[in-house]
N, CA, C and O atoms as a MOPAC input file, in Angstrom:
PM7 MOZYME 1SCF
protein

 N    141.79800 1   126.58900 1    64.33600 1
 C    141.31900 1   125.49900 1    65.17400 1
 C    142.45900 1   124.86700 1    65.97600 1
 O    142.29600 1   124.52200 1    67.14700 1
 N    143.60600 1   124.72200 1    65.32900 1
 C    144.76200 1   124.14800 1    66.01500 1
 C    145.21200 1   125.05600 1    67.15800 1
 O    145.60000 1   124.58100 1    68.22500 1
 N    145.15500 1   126.36200 1    66.92200 1
 C    145.57400 1   127.30600 1    67.96400 1
 C    144.67800 1   127.20800 1    69.19400 1
 O    145.15900 1   127.32100 1    70.32100 1
 N    143.39300 1   127.00200 1    68.98600 1
 C    142.46200 1   126.87300 1    70.11300 1
 C    142.75600 1   125.60100 1    70.90200 1
 O    142.77200 1   125.61400 1    72.13300 1
 N    142.98400 1   124.51300 1    70.19200 1
 C    143.30400 1   123.24200 1    70.84400 1
 C    144.59200 1   123.35000 1    71.65100 1
 O    144.65000 1   122.90600 1    72.79700 1
 N    145.62900 1   123.94300 1    71.04700 1
 C    146.90200 1   124.10800 1    71.74600 1
 C    146.75800 1   125.04400 1    72.94200 1
 O    147.35900 1   124.81800 1    73.99200 1
 N    145.96000 1   126.09300 1    72.77800 1
 C    145.72900 1   127.02000 1    73.88700 1
 C    145.03700 1   126.32200 1    75.05200 1
 O    145.37600 1   126.55600 1    76.21100 1
 N    144.06900 1   125.46700 1    74.74400 1
 C    143.39000 1   124.71700 1    75.80400 1
 C    144.34400 1   123.76700 1    76.52700 1
 O    144.32000 1   123.66200 1    77.75300 1
 N    145.18400 1   123.07700 1    75.75400 1
 C    146.16100 1   122.17800 1    76.37700 1
 C    147.12600 1   122.94600 1    77.27600 1
 O    147.45900 1   122.49100 1    78.37100 1
 N    147.57000 1   124.10200 1    76.81500 1
 C    148.49900 1   124.90300 1    77.60900 1
 C    147.81500 1   125.43800 1    78.86300 1
 O    148.40800 1   125.43400 1    79.94100 1
 N    146.57100 1   125.89700 1    78.72900 1
 C    145.84800 1   126.39700 1    79.90800 1
 C    145.57600 1   125.29500 1    80.92000 1
 O    145.74100 1   125.49800 1    82.12300 1
 N    145.16100 1   124.13200 1    80.43800 1
 C    144.92800 1   123.00000 1    81.34400 1
 C    146.23300 1   122.60300 1    82.03400 1
 O    146.24800 1   122.33900 1    83.23600 1
 N    147.31700 1   122.56100 1    81.27900 1
 C    148.61500 1   122.23400 1    81.86400 1
 C    149.04400 1   123.25700 1    82.89800 1
 O    149.55100 1   122.89700 1    83.96000 1
 N    148.84300 1   124.54000 1    82.59100 1
 C    149.22800 1   125.58800 1    83.53100 1
 C    148.40000 1   125.51700 1    84.81400 1
 O    148.92800 1   125.72600 1    85.90700 1
 N    147.10700 1   125.22200 1    84.68500 1
 C    146.25000 1   125.11300 1    85.86900 1
 C    146.69000 1   123.93700 1    86.74200 1
 O    146.77300 1   124.07100 1    87.96300 1
 N    146.97200 1   122.79500 1    86.13000 1
 C    147.42300 1   121.64000 1    86.91100 1
 C    148.77200 1   121.90200 1    87.58600 1
 O    148.97000 1   121.52300 1    88.74000 1
 N    149.69200 1   122.54400 1    86.87700 1
 C    150.99200 1   122.86600 1    87.47500 1
 C    150.81000 1   123.84000 1    88.63200 1
 O    151.46700 1   123.70400 1    89.66500 1
 N    149.92900 1   124.81600 1    88.47000 1
 C    149.67400 1   125.77400 1    89.54700 1
 C    149.06400 1   125.07500 1    90.76600 1
 O    149.47300 1   125.33100 1    91.89800 1
 N    148.09300 1   124.19900 1    90.53600 1
 C    147.45600 1   123.48600 1    91.65000 1
 C    148.47900 1   122.61100 1    92.37800 1
 O    148.50100 1   122.57300 1    93.60900 1
 N    149.32300 1   121.90900 1    91.62200 1
 C    150.35100 1   121.08400 1    92.26000 1
 C    151.35100 1   121.89900 1    93.04300 1
 O    151.74700 1   121.50600 1    94.14000 1
 N    151.77000 1   123.03300 1    92.49700 1
 C    152.71700 1   123.90100 1    93.19800 1
 C    152.08100 1   124.53400 1    94.42400 1
 O    152.71800 1   124.63100 1    95.47300 1
 N    150.84800 1   124.96000 1    94.30400 1
 C    150.13300 1   125.54800 1    95.42700 1
 C    149.93000 1   124.52100 1    96.53700 1
 O    150.06900 1   124.83800 1    97.71800 1
 N    149.59800 1   123.28100 1    96.14800 1
 C    149.44800 1   122.21500 1    97.13800 1
 C    150.75400 1   121.90000 1    97.84600 1
 O    150.75900 1   121.59500 1    99.03900 1
 N    151.85500 1   121.97300 1    97.12000 1
 C    153.16100 1   121.73800 1    97.73100 1
 C    153.47000 1   122.80500 1    98.77400 1
 O    154.07600 1   122.51400 1    99.80500 1
 N    153.05900 1   124.02900 1    98.50700 1
 C    153.30600 1   125.11500 1    99.45100 1
 C    152.34800 1   125.09900 1   100.64100 1
 O    152.76500 1   125.36800 1   101.76800 1
 N    151.08700 1   124.79200 1   100.41200 1
 C    150.05700 1   124.97500 1   101.42600 1
 C    149.76100 1   123.74400 1   102.27500 1
 O    149.32400 1   123.89300 1   103.41600 1
 N    149.97700 1   122.56400 1   101.77600 1
 C    149.65900 1   121.37400 1   102.56200 1
 C    150.65600 1   121.22000 1   103.70600 1
 O    151.80700 1   121.64400 1   103.60100 1
 N    150.20000 1   120.60700 1   104.80500 1
 C    150.93900 1   120.72000 1   106.05400 1
 C    151.93000 1   119.60800 1   106.34100 1
 O    152.92200 1   119.86000 1   107.02500 1
 N    151.72100 1   118.41100 1   105.86500 1
 C    152.66400 1   117.35900 1   106.21300 1
 C    153.26300 1   116.72700 1   104.95700 1
 O    152.82400 1   116.99400 1   103.83900 1
 N    154.27400 1   115.88500 1   105.16500 1
 C    155.03200 1   115.31300 1   104.05400 1
 C    154.15300 1   114.51700 1   103.10300 1
 O    154.27100 1   114.66400 1   101.88700 1
 N    153.28300 1   113.68300 1   103.63100 1
 C    152.48200 1   112.80000 1   102.79600 1
 C    151.51500 1   113.59300 1   101.91500 1
 O    151.30900 1   113.24200 1   100.75300 1
 N    150.93000 1   114.64500 1   102.45300 1
 C    150.05100 1   115.49700 1   101.65600 1
 C    150.85000 1   116.26900 1   100.61200 1
 O    150.41700 1   116.42200 1    99.47000 1
 N    152.00400 1   116.74500 1   101.01400 1
 C    152.85300 1   117.47600 1   100.07100 1
 C    153.37200 1   116.57400 1    98.96700 1
 O    153.61400 1   117.03500 1    97.85100 1
 N    153.53900 1   115.33100 1    99.25500 1
 C    153.99600 1   114.38500 1    98.23800 1
 C    152.90600 1   114.13500 1    97.20500 1
 O    153.19600 1   113.92400 1    96.02700 1
 N    151.66800 1   114.15700 1    97.64300 1
 C    150.55100 1   113.85600 1    96.76100 1
 C    150.32400 1   114.94800 1    95.71600 1
 O    150.08000 1   114.64000 1    94.54900 1
 N    150.40100 1   116.20400 1    96.11300 1
 C    150.06600 1   117.31000 1    95.21000 1
 C    150.96200 1   117.36500 1    93.97200 1
 O    150.43600 1   117.38500 1    92.86000 1
 N    152.28600 1   117.39100 1    94.11100 1
 C    153.08300 1   117.50500 1    92.89600 1
 C    153.10900 1   116.24200 1    92.04800 1
 O    153.25100 1   116.32500 1    90.82800 1
 N    152.97700 1   115.08700 1    92.66100 1
 C    153.05600 1   113.87400 1    91.84300 1
 C    151.80700 1   113.66100 1    91.00800 1
 O    151.88400 1   113.06800 1    89.93200 1
 N    150.67400 1   114.12200 1    91.46900 1
 C    149.44400 1   113.94000 1    90.68400 1
 C    149.19900 1   115.12400 1    89.75500 1
 O    149.17600 1   114.97300 1    88.53400 1
 N    149.01800 1   116.29600 1    90.34300 1
 C    148.60300 1   117.45500 1    89.55900 1
 C    149.71300 1   117.95400 1    88.63300 1
 O    149.46600 1   118.24000 1    87.46200 1
 N    150.91300 1   118.05700 1    89.15100 1
 C    151.98800 1   118.60000 1    88.33400 1
 C    152.36300 1   117.63800 1    87.20800 1
 O    152.72700 1   118.08400 1    86.11900 1
 N    152.28400 1   116.35400 1    87.44300 1
 C    152.55700 1   115.39300 1    86.37900 1
 C    151.56100 1   115.55700 1    85.23400 1
 O    151.94500 1   115.53900 1    84.06400 1
 N    150.28800 1   115.71600 1    85.57200 1
 C    149.28800 1   115.94300 1    84.52000 1
 C    149.51500 1   117.27200 1    83.81500 1
 O    149.33600 1   117.36900 1    82.60000 1
 N    149.90700 1   118.29400 1    84.56500 1
 C    150.14900 1   119.59900 1    83.96600 1
 C    151.31600 1   119.59200 1    82.99600 1
 O    151.20100 1   120.08100 1    81.87200 1
 N    152.43300 1   119.04100 1    83.42900 1
 C    153.60600 1   118.98100 1    82.55900 1
 C    153.33000 1   118.05800 1    81.37300 1
 O    153.78200 1   118.33000 1    80.26100 1
 N    152.59700 1   116.97600 1    81.60000 1
 C    152.22200 1   116.09400 1    80.49300 1
 C    151.37400 1   116.81200 1    79.46400 1
 O    151.56900 1   116.62700 1    78.26300 1
 N    150.43900 1   117.62700 1    79.91500 1
 C    149.60500 1   118.40100 1    78.99600 1
 C    150.43300 1   119.41100 1    78.20200 1
 O    150.21900 1   119.59100 1    77.00300 1
 N    151.37000 1   120.06400 1    78.87000 1
 C    152.24900 1   121.01000 1    78.17600 1
 C    153.12600 1   120.30400 1    77.14300 1
 O    153.35000 1   120.82800 1    76.05100 1
 N    153.61700 1   119.12400 1    77.48700 1
 C    154.44700 1   118.37700 1    76.54700 1
 C    153.64600 1   117.87400 1    75.35000 1
 O    154.15700 1   117.85300 1    74.23000 1
 N    152.40900 1   117.47400 1    75.57300 1
 C    151.55200 1   117.05200 1    74.45700 1
 C    151.26400 1   118.23800 1    73.54400 1
 O    151.26700 1   118.09400 1    72.32100 1
 N    151.01700 1   119.40800 1    74.12700 1
 C    150.79800 1   120.61500 1    73.31800 1
 C    152.03500 1   120.92900 1    72.48500 1
 O    151.92000 1   121.29300 1    71.31400 1
 N    153.20300 1   120.79000 1    73.07500 1
 C    154.44500 1   121.03200 1    72.34400 1
 C    154.62900 1   120.02500 1    71.21400 1
 O    155.05200 1   120.38900 1    70.11700 1
 N    154.31100 1   118.75700 1    71.48100 1
 C    154.44700 1   117.72800 1    70.45000 1
 C    153.49500 1   117.98900 1    69.28700 1
 O    153.87900 1   117.83800 1    68.12700 1
 N    152.27100 1   118.37400 1    69.58300 1
 C    151.30400 1   118.66400 1    68.51700 1
 C    151.76100 1   119.87600 1    67.70700 1
 O    151.69100 1   119.86200 1    66.47800 1
 N    152.22600 1   120.91700 1    68.38400 1
 C    152.66400 1   122.12600 1    67.69100 1
 C    153.81900 1   121.83000 1    66.74900 1
 O    153.77600 1   122.20500 1    65.57800 1
 N    154.85500 1   121.15900 1    67.25100 1
 C    156.02100 1   120.90300 1    66.41100 1
 C    155.76200 1   119.84400 1    65.35000 1
 O    156.45200 1   119.82600 1    64.33100 1
 N    154.79500 1   118.96700 1    65.55400 1
 C    154.43200 1   118.01100 1    64.51300 1
 C    153.76400 1   118.72500 1    63.34300 1
 O    154.00100 1   118.37300 1    62.18800 1
 N    152.93800 1   119.71800 1    63.63000 1
 C    152.29600 1   120.47400 1    62.55700 1
 C    153.22900 1   121.52200 1    61.96300 1
 O    153.08900 1   121.87700 1    60.79200 1
 N    154.17600 1   122.02100 1    62.74600 1
 C    155.11300 1   123.04800 1    62.27200 1
 C    156.13000 1   122.44300 1    61.30500 1
 O    156.41500 1   123.01700 1    60.25400 1
 N    156.67000 1   121.29300 1    61.66300 1
 C    157.66800 1   120.62400 1    60.83600 1
 C    156.98400 1   119.59500 1    59.95000 1
 O    155.76900 1   119.40700 1    60.01500 1
 N    157.77600 1   118.93800 1    59.12900 1
 C    157.21300 1   117.94100 1    58.22400 1
 C    156.94300 1   116.60800 1    58.91200 1
 O    156.00400 1   115.90500 1    58.53700 1
 N    157.74900 1   116.24400 1    59.91400 1
 C    157.62200 1   114.93700 1    60.53800 1
 C    156.92800 1   114.98200 1    61.88400 1
 O    156.52000 1   116.03700 1    62.36900 1
 N    156.80900 1   113.81100 1    62.46600 1
 C    156.18600 1   113.64500 1    63.76800 1
 C    157.22000 1   113.94500 1    64.85600 1
 O    158.34700 1   113.45500 1    64.78800 1
 N    156.84900 1   114.73800 1    65.84600 1
 C    157.75200 1   115.09600 1    66.93300 1
 C    157.60000 1   114.08700 1    68.06900 1
 O    156.61100 1   114.10300 1    68.80200 1
 N    158.59100 1   113.21300 1    68.20000 1
 C    158.52400 1   112.15600 1    69.20700 1
 C    159.28000 1   112.48800 1    70.48700 1
 O    159.11900 1   111.79100 1    71.49000 1
 N    160.09200 1   113.52600 1    70.47700 1
 C    160.86600 1   113.85000 1    71.67900 1
 C    159.95700 1   114.13300 1    72.87100 1
 O    160.18800 1   113.63000 1    73.97100 1
 N    158.93500 1   114.93100 1    72.64800 1
 C    158.03600 1   115.29500 1    73.73700 1
 C    157.22600 1   114.09600 1    74.22200 1
 O    156.95600 1   113.95800 1    75.41500 1
 N    156.84700 1   113.24100 1    73.29200 1
 C    156.08500 1   112.03500 1    73.66400 1
 C    156.94600 1   111.11700 1    74.53600 1
 O    156.46200 1   110.55600 1    75.52000 1
 N    158.20300 1   110.96800 1    74.17700 1
 C    159.09800 1   110.12300 1    74.98400 1
 C    159.33100 1   110.72000 1    76.37200 1
 O    159.37000 1   109.99400 1    77.36500 1
 N    159.48300 1   112.03900 1    76.43700 1
 C    159.65000 1   112.69200 1    77.73700 1
 C    158.38400 1   112.51700 1    78.57500 1
 O    158.46700 1   112.28500 1    79.78100 1
 N    157.21500 1   112.62700 1    77.94400 1
 C    155.94200 1   112.45000 1    78.65400 1
 C    155.82200 1   111.03200 1    79.20300 1
 O    155.44300 1   110.84600 1    80.35900 1
 N    156.14000 1   110.04200 1    78.39100 1
 C    156.09300 1   108.65300 1    78.86700 1
 C    157.06300 1   108.43500 1    80.02800 1
 O    156.72300 1   107.78200 1    81.01400 1
 N    158.26000 1   108.98000 1    79.90800 1
 C    159.23900 1   108.85600 1    80.98400 1
 C    158.72800 1   109.52800 1    82.25400 1
 O    158.90600 1   108.99400 1    83.34900 1
 N    158.10100 1   110.68200 1    82.12300 1
 C    157.54600 1   111.39500 1    83.27500 1
 C    156.43200 1   110.59000 1    83.93100 1
 O    156.39200 1   110.46900 1    85.15500 1
 N    155.52800 1   110.03800 1    83.12800 1
 C    154.39900 1   109.28700 1    83.68100 1
 C    154.83300 1   107.98100 1    84.32500 1
 O    154.12500 1   107.44800 1    85.18000 1
 N    155.98100 1   107.46000 1    83.93000 1
 C    156.48200 1   106.22700 1    84.54500 1
 C    157.27400 1   106.53200 1    85.80900 1
 O    157.10500 1   105.85300 1    86.82200 1
 N    158.13800 1   107.54600 1    85.76300 1
 C    159.04800 1   107.77700 1    86.88400 1
 C    158.42800 1   108.55400 1    88.03500 1
 O    158.80600 1   108.31800 1    89.18300 1
 N    157.50500 1   109.45900 1    87.79100 1
 C    156.93300 1   110.26700 1    88.88000 1
 C    156.18900 1   109.41800 1    89.91400 1
 O    156.42600 1   109.60000 1    91.10800 1
 N    155.30300 1   108.50100 1    89.51700 1
 C    154.64100 1   107.67200 1    90.54000 1
 C    155.60000 1   106.72300 1    91.25600 1
 O    155.43700 1   106.45900 1    92.44700 1
 N    156.58800 1   106.21700 1    90.54200 1
 C    157.55000 1   105.31400 1    91.18000 1
 C    158.38400 1   106.07600 1    92.21000 1
 O    158.61700 1   105.58200 1    93.31300 1
 N    158.83000 1   107.27300 1    91.84900 1
 C    159.58500 1   108.09300 1    92.78900 1
 C    158.76500 1   108.46700 1    94.01300 1
 O    159.27100 1   108.43100 1    95.13400 1
 N    157.50000 1   108.82800 1    93.80600 1
 C    156.62200 1   109.17600 1    94.93100 1
 C    156.39300 1   107.97200 1    95.83200 1
 O    156.37000 1   108.10300 1    97.05500 1
 N    156.22400 1   106.80200 1    95.23200 1
 C    156.02300 1   105.59200 1    96.02100 1
 C    157.25400 1   105.28200 1    96.87500 1
 O    157.13100 1   104.92100 1    98.04500 1
 N    158.42700 1   105.42500 1    96.28700 1
 C    159.65500 1   105.15800 1    97.04500 1
 C    159.84500 1   106.15600 1    98.17500 1
 O    160.27700 1   105.78100 1    99.26500 1
 N    159.52600 1   107.43300 1    97.92700 1
 C    159.63900 1   108.42700 1    99.00300 1
 C    158.64000 1   108.15100 1   100.12300 1
 O    158.97100 1   108.30300 1   101.29900 1
 N    157.42700 1   107.74900 1    99.76700 1
 C    156.42900 1   107.44100 1   100.78900 1
 C    156.84200 1   106.21000 1   101.59800 1
 O    156.67900 1   106.19100 1   102.81800 1
 N    157.37200 1   105.18900 1   100.93600 1
 C    157.83100 1   104.00300 1   101.66900 1
 C    158.99400 1   104.33000 1   102.58900 1
 O    159.07400 1   103.79800 1   103.69600 1
 N    159.90500 1   105.20300 1   102.14300 1
 C    161.02400 1   105.60700 1   102.98600 1
 C    160.51800 1   106.38500 1   104.20100 1
 O    161.01900 1   106.20000 1   105.31000 1
 N    159.53200 1   107.25000 1   103.99300 1
 C    158.97000 1   108.01500 1   105.11200 1
 C    158.26200 1   107.09000 1   106.09100 1
 O    158.35800 1   107.29400 1   107.30100 1
 N    157.56000 1   106.08600 1   105.60300 1
 C    156.92300 1   105.11400 1   106.49500 1
 C    157.96500 1   104.30400 1   107.25400 1
 O    157.80500 1   104.01900 1   108.44100 1
 N    159.02800 1   103.93800 1   106.55800 1
 C    160.09400 1   103.17300 1   107.20100 1
 C    160.75900 1   103.98300 1   108.31300 1
 O    161.11300 1   103.43700 1   109.35800 1
 N    160.92600 1   105.27800 1   108.08400 1
 C    161.50800 1   106.16500 1   109.10000 1
 C    160.48600 1   106.60300 1   110.13500 1
 O    160.80700 1   107.34100 1   111.06700 1
 N    159.24400 1   106.13800 1   109.96300 1
 C    158.13200 1   106.46700 1   110.85900 1
 C    157.95300 1   107.98500 1   111.00000 1
 O    157.79500 1   108.52100 1   112.09700 1
 N    157.98700 1   108.64600 1   109.84500 1
 C    157.78300 1   110.09100 1   109.79200 1
 C    156.35800 1   110.40200 1   110.22100 1
 O    155.40900 1   109.79700 1   109.72300 1
 N    156.21100 1   111.32900 1   111.12900 1
 C    154.89500 1   111.66600 1   111.67700 1
 C    154.03600 1   112.36600 1   110.62800 1
 O    154.52300 1   113.14700 1   109.81100 1
 N    152.76300 1   112.06200 1   110.68200 1
 C    151.78800 1   112.67800 1   109.79800 1
 C    150.69500 1   113.29900 1   110.64900 1
 O    150.52100 1   112.92700 1   111.81000 1
 N    149.97000 1   114.22500 1   110.08800 1
 C    148.84000 1   114.80700 1   110.80400 1
 C    147.64200 1   113.86800 1   110.78600 1
 O    146.75100 1   113.97700 1   111.62800 1
 N    147.61900 1   112.95800 1   109.84200 1
 C    146.57300 1   111.93200 1   109.80200 1
 C    146.92400 1   110.84300 1   110.80200 1
 O    148.06100 1   110.74900 1   111.26300 1
 N    145.93400 1   110.01900 1   111.13100 1
 C    146.18700 1   108.92700 1   112.06200 1
 C    147.12600 1   107.91800 1   111.41500 1
 O    146.85700 1   107.41300 1   110.32500 1
 N    148.21500 1   107.63400 1   112.08700 1
 C    149.22900 1   106.72500 1   111.55900 1
 C    148.77900 1   105.27700 1   111.68300 1
 O    148.01800 1   104.94500 1   112.59200 1
 N    149.23800 1   104.40700 1   110.78200 1
 C    148.94400 1   102.98500 1   110.92900 1
 C    149.66500 1   102.42800 1   112.15000 1
 O    150.66900 1   102.98200 1   112.59800 1
 N    149.15000 1   101.34100 1   112.67500 1
 C    149.75000 1   100.73100 1   113.86000 1
 C    151.10800 1   100.14000 1   113.52100 1
 O    151.41600 1    99.88700 1   112.35600 1
 N    151.92400 1    99.92200 1   114.56200 1
 C    153.25200 1    99.35200 1   114.34200 1
 C    153.16400 1    97.93700 1   113.78400 1
 O    154.01600 1    97.52900 1   112.99500 1
 N    152.14400 1    97.18700 1   114.18400 1
 C    151.98700 1    95.83300 1   113.65800 1
 C    151.76200 1    95.86300 1   112.15300 1
 O    152.30600 1    95.03200 1   111.42600 1
 N    150.96800 1    96.80900 1   111.68500 1
 C    150.70800 1    96.91600 1   110.25600 1
 C    151.96400 1    97.34100 1   109.50900 1
 O    152.23300 1    96.84400 1   108.41500 1
 N    152.73700 1    98.25900 1   110.09100 1
 C    153.98200 1    98.69600 1   109.45800 1
 C    155.01800 1    97.58700 1   109.41100 1
 O    155.81200 1    97.52100 1   108.47300 1
 N    155.02000 1    96.71100 1   110.41600 1
 C    155.97900 1    95.61100 1   110.45200 1
 C    155.54600 1    94.42100 1   109.60100 1
 O    156.32400 1    93.48500 1   109.41700 1
 N    154.33400 1    94.44000 1   109.08400 1
 C    153.86200 1    93.36600 1   108.22000 1
 C    153.15600 1    92.25700 1   108.94400 1
 O    152.82200 1    91.24600 1   108.32600 1
 N    152.91100 1    92.40100 1   110.23700 1
 C    152.27100 1    91.33400 1   111.00900 1
 C    150.83400 1    91.11900 1   110.54500 1
 O    150.36900 1    89.98000 1   110.49200 1
 N    150.13400 1    92.17900 1   110.21200 1
 C    148.74900 1    92.04100 1   109.77200 1
 C    148.68300 1    91.31000 1   108.43400 1
 O    147.75100 1    90.54400 1   108.18900 1
 N    149.65700 1    91.54300 1   107.57900 1
 C    149.67900 1    90.86000 1   106.28300 1
 C    149.93400 1    89.36300 1   106.46200 1
 O    149.30900 1    88.52600 1   105.81100 1
 N    150.86100 1    89.05500 1   107.35500 1
 C    151.14500 1    87.64200 1   107.61800 1
 C    149.93800 1    86.96300 1   108.24600 1
 O    149.64600 1    85.80700 1   107.94000 1
 N    149.23300 1    87.67500 1   109.12400 1
 C    148.04700 1    87.12800 1   109.76400 1
 C    146.95700 1    86.86300 1   108.73100 1
 O    146.29400 1    85.82800 1   108.79600 1
 N    146.75800 1    87.76300 1   107.79200 1
 C    145.74600 1    87.58200 1   106.75600 1
 C    146.10800 1    86.41700 1   105.84800 1
 O    145.23100 1    85.66500 1   105.42300 1
 N    147.39400 1    86.26300 1   105.54900 1
 C    147.83000 1    85.15200 1   104.70500 1
 C    147.63400 1    83.82200 1   105.41600 1
 O    147.21200 1    82.84700 1   104.79300 1
 N    147.93300 1    83.76400 1   106.71200 1
 C    147.76500 1    82.50700 1   107.45000 1
 C    146.28200 1    82.17100 1   107.59300 1
 O    145.92300 1    80.99400 1   107.56800 1
 N    145.41200 1    83.16700 1   107.74300 1
 C    143.97300 1    82.91000 1   107.79400 1
 C    143.47200 1    82.35500 1   106.48100 1
 O    142.61700 1    81.46900 1   106.47400 1
 N    143.98800 1    82.86000 1   105.36100 1
 C    143.57500 1    82.36000 1   104.05100 1
 C    143.99900 1    80.90300 1   103.88600 1
 O    143.24900 1    80.07200 1   103.37400 1
 N    145.22500 1    80.61600 1   104.33400 1
 C    145.71900 1    79.24500 1   104.24100 1
 C    144.88800 1    78.31900 1   105.11600 1
 O    144.53600 1    77.22000 1   104.68800 1
 N    144.57000 1    78.74400 1   106.33400 1
 C    143.80800 1    77.91100 1   107.25500 1
 C    142.40600 1    77.65600 1   106.72300 1
 O    141.94000 1    76.51700 1   106.76700 1
 N    141.72400 1    78.66900 1   106.22700 1
 C    140.37000 1    78.46400 1   105.71400 1
 C    140.38800 1    77.60700 1   104.45500 1
 O    139.46600 1    76.82200 1   104.23100 1
 N    141.41800 1    77.74300 1   103.63500 1
 C    141.50200 1    76.92400 1   102.42900 1
 C    141.78700 1    75.47200 1   102.78700 1
 O    141.27400 1    74.55700 1   102.14200 1
 N    142.61100 1    75.25800 1   103.82400 1
 C    142.90500 1    73.88700 1   104.23900 1
 C    141.67200 1    73.23700 1   104.83600 1
 O    141.46800 1    72.03400 1   104.67000 1
 N    140.83600 1    74.01800 1   105.53700 1
 C    139.59600 1    73.45300 1   106.08300 1
 C    138.65000 1    73.01000 1   104.97400 1
 O    137.93800 1    72.01400 1   105.10500 1
 N    138.65700 1    73.76200 1   103.89200 1
 C    137.75800 1    73.43500 1   102.77500 1
 C    138.32100 1    72.35100 1   101.88400 1
 O    137.61000 1    71.79600 1   101.04600 1
 N    139.60500 1    72.04400 1   102.06200 1
 C    140.21800 1    71.00900 1   101.25400 1
 C    140.60800 1    71.47400 1    99.86300 1
 O    140.74400 1    70.65400 1    98.95400 1
 N    140.79000 1    72.77800 1    99.68100 1
 C    141.16400 1    73.30400 1    98.37600 1
 C    142.64500 1    73.58600 1    98.34600 1
 O    143.30400 1    73.69000 1    99.38000 1
 N    143.15500 1    73.70700 1    97.13100 1
 C    144.56600 1    74.01600 1    96.93100 1
 C    144.75300 1    75.52600 1    97.01700 1
 O    144.13100 1    76.27100 1    96.26000 1
 N    145.60900 1    75.98500 1    97.93600 1
 C    145.85600 1    77.40300 1    98.14000 1
 C    146.56800 1    78.01900 1    96.94600 1
 O    146.31200 1    79.17700 1    96.61700 1
 N    147.44800 1    77.28400 1    96.29200 1
 C    148.21800 1    77.82500 1    95.17400 1
 C    147.34600 1    78.10700 1    93.96700 1
 O    147.76500 1    78.83300 1    93.06500 1
 N    146.14600 1    77.55300 1    93.92600 1
 C    145.25000 1    77.78800 1    92.78500 1
 C    144.62700 1    79.15400 1    92.84800 1
 O    144.09900 1    79.62400 1    91.84000 1
 N    144.66300 1    79.82900 1    94.00800 1
 C    144.02900 1    81.14500 1    94.16100 1
 C    144.96100 1    82.22600 1    93.80400 1
 O    144.59900 1    83.40100 1    93.87300 1

């Protein structure tokens, strides 16, 4: 029964890693290529690491925490790294095949406008803005 469970985890991990790698090769622009490995490959490697942790926990006498710690580190750092790369690409105004956001939105003008509208409507109602 354990072998079947481990085999399923390994197969699921291999499929996710393959999909992420294939997406990295086949997708056409930076933003799409960034999405494939950070989502699919992270799940694939996480599944492989969980399978390894289960195997070595049953093989040895104690609980195998090395793989669990690596998995947690992977799940924390991969999305943060992808977010930073995407923000850097937006800052450099890297072209995408999708419709790009307007320059006002990239410069934060739309955010400031939405914040000032919230303040103005709250002041009209006589409510405290800091309470929201």
